[in-house]
DRENDO-1510 file (C-alpha; in Angstrom, 1 decimal, always signed):
<recs>
REC; n; res; u; v; w
REC; 1; MET; -46.9; -60.9; -73.2 .
REC; 2; ASN; -46.3; -57.4; -73.8 .
REC; 3; GLY; -46.6; -55.9; -77.3 .
REC; 4; GLY; -43.0; -55.4; -77.6 .
REC; 5; SER; -42.0; -58.7; -76.6 .
REC; 6; ALA; -44.5; -60.1; -79.3 .
REC; 7; SER; -43.4; -58.2; -82.3 .
REC; 8; SER; -39.7; -59.3; -81.5 .
REC; 9; ASN; -40.8; -62.7; -81.2 .
REC; 10; LEU; -42.4; -62.2; -84.5 .
REC; 11; ARG; -39.4; -60.6; -86.2 .
REC; 12; ALA; -37.3; -63.6; -85.0 .
REC; 13; ALA; -39.5; -66.3; -86.5 .
REC; 14; LEU; -40.0; -64.2; -90.1 .
REC; 15; SER; -36.3; -64.1; -90.3 .
REC; 16; HIS; -36.2; -67.9; -89.2 .
REC; 17; CYS; -38.4; -68.4; -92.0 .
REC; 18; VAL; -36.3; -66.0; -94.6 .
REC; 19; GLN; -33.0; -68.3; -93.6 .
REC; 20; GLN; -34.9; -71.3; -94.1 .
REC; 21; VAL; -35.9; -70.6; -97.3 .
REC; 22; ARG; -32.4; -69.3; -98.5 .
REC; 23; SER; -30.8; -72.4; -96.9 .
REC; 24; TYR; -33.0; -75.0; -98.6 .
REC; 25; ASP; -34.8; -73.3; -101.4 .
REC; 26; TYR; -32.3; -71.0; -102.6 .
REC; 27; HIS; -33.9; -71.0; -106.3 .
REC; 28; HIS; -37.1; -69.8; -104.9 .
REC; 29; TYR; -35.6; -67.5; -102.1 .
REC; 30; LEU; -34.4; -65.3; -105.1 .
REC; 31; CYS; -37.9; -65.3; -106.6 .
REC; 32; LEU; -39.5; -64.4; -103.6 .
REC; 33; LEU; -37.1; -61.3; -103.3 .
REC; 34; GLU; -38.7; -59.8; -106.5 .
REC; 35; LEU; -42.4; -59.6; -104.8 .
REC; 36; PRO; -43.6; -56.5; -103.4 .
REC; 37; PRO; -42.5; -55.7; -99.8 .
REC; 38; SER; -45.9; -56.0; -98.7 .
REC; 39; MET; -46.3; -59.9; -99.9 .
REC; 40; ARG; -42.8; -61.1; -98.8 .
REC; 41; LYS; -44.0; -61.8; -95.3 .
REC; 42; ALA; -46.6; -64.3; -96.3 .
REC; 43; ALA; -44.7; -65.8; -99.1 .
REC; 44; PHE; -41.6; -66.6; -96.9 .
REC; 45; ALA; -43.9; -68.1; -93.9 .
REC; 46; LEU; -45.6; -70.3; -96.8 .
REC; 47; ARG; -42.3; -71.3; -98.3 .
REC; 48; ALA; -40.7; -71.9; -95.1 .
REC; 49; LEU; -43.7; -74.5; -94.1 .
REC; 50; ASN; -43.0; -76.0; -97.5 .
REC; 51; VAL; -39.2; -76.4; -96.7 .
REC; 52; GLU; -40.5; -78.0; -93.3 .
REC; 53; THR; -42.7; -80.7; -95.0 .
REC; 54; ALA; -40.6; -81.4; -97.9 .
REC; 55; ARG; -37.8; -82.1; -95.6 .
REC; 56; ALA; -39.4; -84.1; -92.8 .
REC; 57; MET; -38.5; -87.3; -93.8 .
REC; 58; ASP; -35.4; -86.7; -95.0 .
REC; 59; VAL; -33.8; -85.1; -91.9 .
REC; 60; ALA; -35.4; -87.7; -89.6 .
REC; 61; SER; -33.3; -90.9; -88.5 .
REC; 62; ASP; -36.5; -92.8; -88.4 .
REC; 63; PRO; -39.1; -92.9; -91.1 .
REC; 64; ARG; -41.6; -93.2; -88.2 .
REC; 65; ILE; -40.4; -89.8; -86.9 .
REC; 66; GLY; -40.6; -87.9; -90.0 .
REC; 67; LEU; -44.3; -89.1; -90.4 .
REC; 68; MET; -44.7; -87.9; -86.9 .
REC; 69; ARG; -43.1; -84.5; -87.9 .
REC; 70; LEU; -45.6; -84.3; -90.8 .
REC; 71; VAL; -49.0; -85.1; -88.7 .
REC; 72; TRP; -47.7; -82.4; -86.1 .
REC; 73; TRP; -47.7; -80.0; -89.0 .
REC; 74; GLN; -51.2; -81.2; -90.0 .
REC; 75; GLU; -52.4; -80.5; -86.3 .
REC; 76; ALA; -50.6; -77.2; -86.2 .
REC; 77; ILE; -52.4; -76.1; -89.1 .
REC; 78; ASP; -55.8; -76.7; -86.8 .
REC; 79; LYS; -54.4; -74.7; -84.1 .
REC; 80; MET; -53.3; -71.7; -86.1 .
REC; 81; PHE; -56.6; -71.2; -87.4 .
REC; 82; ALA; -58.0; -71.8; -83.8 .
REC; 83; ASN; -55.6; -68.7; -82.8 .
REC; 84; LYS; -53.8; -71.1; -80.5 .
REC; 85; LEU; -49.9; -70.3; -79.8 .
REC; 86; ILE; -47.3; -72.5; -81.2 .
REC; 87; GLU; -43.9; -72.6; -80.0 .
REC; 88; HIS; -42.2; -72.9; -83.5 .
REC; 89; PRO; -40.9; -70.0; -85.6 .
REC; 90; THR; -42.5; -71.3; -88.9 .
REC; 91; ALA; -45.7; -71.9; -87.3 .
REC; 92; GLN; -45.7; -68.4; -85.4 .
REC; 93; ALA; -45.0; -66.5; -88.6 .
REC; 94; LEU; -47.7; -68.4; -90.2 .
REC; 95; SER; -50.1; -67.7; -87.8 .
REC; 96; SER; -49.4; -64.2; -87.9 .
REC; 97; VAL; -50.1; -64.5; -91.9 .
REC; 98; ILE; -53.3; -66.1; -91.0 .
REC; 99; ALA; -54.7; -63.5; -88.5 .
REC; 100; GLU; -54.0; -60.7; -91.4 .
REC; 101; THR; -55.2; -62.5; -94.3 .
REC; 102; LYS; -58.0; -64.7; -96.1 .
REC; 103; LEU; -55.3; -68.1; -96.3 .
REC; 104; SER; -57.4; -71.1; -97.4 .
REC; 105; LYS; -57.3; -73.7; -94.8 .
REC; 106; ILE; -58.1; -76.3; -97.5 .
REC; 107; TRP; -55.0; -75.7; -99.3 .
REC; 108; LEU; -52.8; -75.4; -96.5 .
REC; 109; LYS; -53.6; -79.0; -95.3 .
REC; 110; ARG; -53.9; -80.3; -98.4 .
REC; 111; SER; -50.1; -79.9; -99.0 .
REC; 112; VAL; -49.4; -81.6; -95.7 .
REC; 113; ASP; -51.7; -84.2; -96.6 .
REC; 114; ALA; -49.8; -85.0; -99.7 .
REC; 115; ARG; -46.8; -85.1; -98.0 .
REC; 116; ILE; -48.0; -87.5; -95.4 .
REC; 117; ASN; -49.4; -89.7; -98.2 .
REC; 118; ASP; -46.1; -89.8; -99.9 .
REC; 119; ALA; -44.5; -90.6; -96.6 .
REC; 120; ARG; -46.8; -93.6; -96.1 .
REC; 121; ARG; -46.2; -94.9; -99.4 .
REC; 122; GLU; -44.3; -98.4; -99.9 .
REC; 123; VAL; -40.9; -98.0; -101.9 .
REC; 124; THR; -42.5; -100.5; -104.1 .
REC; 125; ASP; -45.8; -98.6; -104.4 .
REC; 126; MET; -44.8; -96.3; -107.4 .
REC; 127; PRO; -47.4; -93.8; -109.0 .
REC; 128; LYS; -49.2; -95.6; -111.8 .
REC; 129; THR; -49.6; -92.6; -114.2 .
REC; 130; ILE; -48.0; -89.3; -114.9 .
REC; 131; GLY; -51.8; -87.8; -113.9 .
REC; 132; GLU; -50.6; -89.3; -110.1 .
REC; 133; LEU; -47.5; -87.4; -110.1 .
REC; 134; GLU; -49.1; -84.1; -111.6 .
REC; 135; LYS; -51.5; -84.5; -108.7 .
REC; 136; TYR; -48.9; -84.7; -106.0 .
REC; 137; ALA; -46.8; -81.4; -107.7 .
REC; 138; GLU; -50.2; -79.8; -107.6 .
REC; 139; ASP; -51.5; -80.6; -104.0 .
REC; 140; THR; -47.6; -79.7; -102.9 .
REC; 141; VAL; -46.3; -76.9; -105.2 .
REC; 142; SER; -49.3; -75.1; -106.8 .
REC; 143; THR; -50.9; -74.9; -103.6 .
REC; 144; MET; -47.9; -72.5; -102.6 .
REC; 145; LEU; -48.6; -70.5; -105.5 .
REC; 146; TYR; -52.5; -70.3; -104.9 .
REC; 147; LEU; -51.8; -69.3; -101.3 .
REC; 148; THR; -49.3; -66.6; -101.9 .
REC; 149; LEU; -52.0; -65.2; -104.5 .
REC; 150; GLN; -54.7; -65.2; -101.8 .
REC; 151; ALA; -52.4; -63.7; -99.3 .
REC; 152; GLY; -51.8; -60.8; -101.7 .
REC; 153; GLY; -55.6; -60.4; -102.4 .
REC; 154; ILE; -55.4; -61.5; -106.0 .
REC; 155; LYS; -58.3; -63.0; -107.2 .
REC; 156; SER; -57.9; -63.9; -111.0 .
REC; 157; THR; -58.9; -67.0; -112.6 .
REC; 158; ALA; -56.0; -66.5; -115.4 .
REC; 159; ALA; -53.5; -66.4; -112.4 .
REC; 160; ASP; -54.7; -69.3; -110.6 .
REC; 161; HIS; -54.6; -71.4; -114.0 .
REC; 162; ALA; -51.2; -70.2; -114.6 .
REC; 163; ALA; -50.3; -71.2; -110.9 .
REC; 164; SER; -51.6; -74.6; -111.4 .
REC; 165; HIS; -49.5; -75.4; -114.5 .
REC; 166; ILE; -46.3; -73.8; -113.2 .
REC; 167; GLY; -46.6; -75.9; -109.9 .
REC; 168; LYS; -47.1; -79.1; -111.9 .
REC; 169; ALA; -44.0; -78.2; -114.1 .
REC; 170; SER; -42.0; -77.2; -111.1 .
REC; 171; GLY; -43.2; -80.6; -109.1 .
REC; 172; ILE; -42.3; -82.8; -111.8 .
REC; 173; LEU; -38.8; -81.3; -112.8 .
REC; 174; LEU; -37.9; -81.3; -108.9 .
REC; 175; LEU; -38.9; -84.7; -108.5 .
REC; 176; LEU; -36.8; -85.8; -111.6 .
REC; 177; LYS; -33.6; -83.8; -110.1 .
REC; 178; SER; -34.2; -85.6; -106.7 .
REC; 179; LEU; -33.9; -89.0; -108.4 .
REC; 180; PRO; -30.2; -89.5; -107.8 .
REC; 181; TYR; -30.6; -88.6; -104.4 .
REC; 182; HIS; -33.7; -91.4; -103.9 .
REC; 183; ALA; -31.3; -93.6; -105.6 .
REC; 184; SER; -29.0; -93.4; -102.9 .
REC; 185; HIS; -31.4; -94.0; -100.3 .
REC; 186; ASN; -32.9; -97.4; -102.2 .
REC; 187; ARG; -35.7; -95.5; -103.7 .
REC; 188; HIS; -34.1; -95.4; -107.0 .
REC; 189; PHE; -37.4; -95.2; -109.4 .
REC; 190; SER; -39.7; -93.9; -106.7 .
REC; 191; TYR; -41.3; -91.4; -108.5 .
REC; 192; ILE; -41.2; -92.7; -112.2 .
REC; 193; PRO; -44.9; -93.7; -113.0 .
REC; 194; THR; -45.0; -97.6; -113.9 .
REC; 195; ALA; -46.7; -96.9; -117.4 .
REC; 196; ILE; -43.5; -94.9; -118.1 .
REC; 197; ALA; -41.1; -96.9; -116.5 .
REC; 198; SER; -42.5; -100.1; -118.6 .
REC; 199; LYS; -42.8; -98.1; -121.9 .
REC; 200; HIS; -39.0; -97.5; -121.8 .
REC; 201; GLY; -37.7; -101.1; -120.5 .
REC; 202; LEU; -37.1; -100.2; -117.0 .
REC; 203; ILE; -39.3; -102.7; -115.7 .
REC; 204; VAL; -39.7; -106.2; -117.0 .
REC; 205; LYS; -42.0; -109.3; -116.5 .
REC; 206; GLN; -40.5; -112.1; -114.9 .
REC; 207; GLY; -41.8; -115.5; -114.3 .
REC; 208; GLY; -45.0; -115.7; -112.3 .
REC; 209; GLY; -46.1; -112.2; -113.6 .
REC; 210; GLU; -43.8; -110.6; -111.2 .
REC; 211; GLU; -41.9; -107.3; -112.5 .
REC; 212; ARG; -38.4; -106.4; -111.9 .
REC; 213; TRP; -36.7; -102.9; -112.2 .
REC; 214; VAL; -33.9; -102.8; -114.7 .
REC; 215; ASP; -30.8; -100.5; -114.1 .
REC; 216; SER; -30.6; -98.7; -117.6 .
REC; 217; ARG; -29.2; -95.4; -118.1 .
REC; 218; GLU; -30.4; -95.4; -121.6 .
REC; 219; GLY; -34.3; -96.3; -120.7 .
REC; 220; LEU; -33.6; -93.9; -117.6 .
REC; 221; CYS; -33.0; -91.0; -119.8 .
REC; 222; GLU; -35.8; -91.7; -122.2 .
REC; 223; ALA; -38.3; -92.2; -119.3 .
REC; 224; VAL; -36.9; -88.5; -117.9 .
REC; 225; TYR; -37.4; -87.0; -121.5 .
REC; 226; GLU; -40.7; -88.1; -121.2 .
REC; 227; MET; -41.8; -86.5; -118.1 .
REC; 228; ALA; -40.0; -83.4; -118.5 .
REC; 229; SER; -41.7; -83.1; -121.8 .
REC; 230; VAL; -44.9; -83.1; -119.7 .
REC; 231; ALA; -43.5; -80.4; -117.4 .
REC; 232; ASN; -42.5; -78.2; -120.7 .
REC; 233; ALA; -46.2; -78.7; -121.8 .
REC; 234; HIS; -47.2; -77.2; -118.4 .
REC; 235; LEU; -44.8; -74.1; -118.9 .
REC; 236; GLU; -46.1; -73.3; -122.2 .
REC; 237; LYS; -50.0; -73.4; -121.2 .
REC; 238; ALA; -49.1; -71.1; -118.3 .
REC; 239; ARG; -47.0; -68.6; -120.4 .
REC; 240; LYS; -50.1; -68.7; -123.1 .
REC; 241; LEU; -52.2; -67.0; -120.1 .
REC; 242; THR; -49.4; -64.2; -119.5 .
REC; 243; GLU; -51.8; -61.5; -121.3 .
REC; 244; SER; -54.7; -62.4; -119.2 .
REC; 245; VAL; -52.9; -62.5; -115.7 .
REC; 246; PRO; -53.2; -59.4; -113.8 .
REC; 247; PRO; -49.7; -57.3; -113.6 .
REC; 248; GLU; -49.8; -57.7; -109.5 .
REC; 249; ALA; -49.9; -61.5; -110.0 .
REC; 250; LEU; -46.8; -61.8; -112.3 .
REC; 251; PRO; -44.1; -61.9; -109.7 .
REC; 252; VAL; -46.0; -64.5; -107.7 .
REC; 253; LEU; -45.6; -66.7; -111.2 .
REC; 254; LEU; -41.9; -66.0; -111.4 .
REC; 255; PRO; -40.9; -69.8; -110.0 .
REC; 256; ALA; -41.9; -70.7; -113.8 .
REC; 257; VAL; -38.3; -69.4; -114.5 .
REC; 258; PRO; -36.4; -71.9; -112.1 .
REC; 259; ALA; -38.3; -74.7; -113.6 .
REC; 260; GLN; -37.3; -73.5; -117.2 .
REC; 261; VAL; -33.7; -73.1; -115.9 .
REC; 262; LEU; -33.9; -76.9; -114.7 .
REC; 263; LEU; -35.5; -77.9; -118.0 .
REC; 264; ASP; -32.9; -76.4; -120.2 .
REC; 265; SER; -30.1; -77.8; -117.8 .
REC; 266; LEU; -31.6; -81.3; -118.3 .
REC; 267; ARG; -31.9; -80.9; -121.6 .
REC; 268; LYS; -28.2; -80.0; -121.8 .
REC; 269; VAL; -27.1; -83.1; -120.3 .
REC; 270; GLN; -29.5; -85.4; -122.5 .
REC; 271; PHE; -32.0; -86.1; -119.8 .
REC; 272; ASP; -29.4; -87.9; -117.7 .
REC; 273; VAL; -30.3; -86.8; -114.0 .
REC; 274; PHE; -26.8; -88.6; -112.7 .
REC; 275; ASP; -24.7; -86.0; -114.9 .
REC; 276; SER; -22.9; -84.1; -112.4 .
REC; 277; LYS; -23.2; -80.8; -114.1 .
REC; 278; LEU; -27.1; -80.5; -112.6 .
REC; 279; THR; -25.6; -80.1; -109.3 .
REC; 280; ARG; -23.6; -77.0; -110.2 .
REC; 281; GLY; -24.6; -73.4; -109.0 .
REC; 282; VAL; -28.3; -73.0; -109.3 .
REC; 283; LEU; -30.1; -75.6; -111.0 .
REC; 284; GLY; -27.0; -76.4; -113.1 .
REC; 285; ILE; -26.2; -72.7; -114.4 .
REC; 286; PRO; -23.8; -70.1; -112.5 .
REC; 287; PRO; -25.7; -68.3; -109.9 .
REC; 288; LEU; -25.1; -65.0; -111.3 .
REC; 289; TRP; -26.5; -66.0; -114.5 .
REC; 290; TYR; -29.5; -67.3; -112.7 .
REC; 291; GLN; -29.9; -64.1; -111.2 .
REC; 292; LEU; -29.5; -62.1; -114.5 .
REC; 293; LYS; -32.5; -64.4; -116.2 .
REC; 294; LEU; -34.6; -63.9; -113.0 .
REC; 295; LYS; -34.4; -60.1; -113.1 .
REC; 296; TRP; -34.5; -59.9; -116.9 .
REC; 297; THR; -37.6; -62.0; -116.5 .
REC; 298; SER; -39.4; -59.9; -114.0 .
REC; 299; TRP; -38.0; -56.5; -115.6 .
REC; 300; ARG; -40.0; -57.8; -118.6 .
REC; 301; ARG; -43.3; -58.2; -116.9 .
REC; 302; LYS; -43.0; -62.1; -117.6 .
REC; 303; TYR; -43.0; -65.3; -115.8 .
</recs>
């Protein structure tokens, strides 16, 4: 393959990544536009991988096909690090980033492994504690922030800690937002830990010790409030680290903004995830207002 053709293919692959993120992860797409141009290639390639793995089960006509797709990505990461050509635009863009930067293979594989484990989980096999949900959010969302920091050559313990908290908050809040979708696919409470569900009357014991889920809107709102409070605590911890985070890391941590917007939108509807207001605009607020919040936060060198 000549240099011109290779360069053209890479441009097309990167364009594909940008479009994927814009189409399926718009609130983070706007965050990535605030990054320095030198960091955008890696950030969009990583977010595009996240889109691919997050949607694998949803777009598959059969769960087994979705799982096969996730396993394919797991194997593709090994091939990327072995410098093998993969005929997939997101993989091609990511391969180029891997060749140019020092991305952690462990973090990349962990993000896919977490999706695979979640896909294999039975409908009745709920997370037992909020800690399990935090780990899932860390493995799927925080990893993308760690990798973006790595790709930008940013080495900072404070930035990593902030990224961990922001990822956990974002992951938990996005799972809450997705509860109506999962309800429509017979996985109504699939991401509400059983400890929280029991506490708020969403699970009751039947004869023989069997548990039954109860369809209680009030109980659900209370459970969502408790989970959202955990996410809020993570955002507060992340922001306490602001002064210790190097300036070049601040734009990478802007996903704290959409997490806060979603948290605020949940508050306005009293944590009723089925309220239609949450589906309006960007995470429940007008797109222009969201962009202004993001720009204002970025301009102030905050997250």
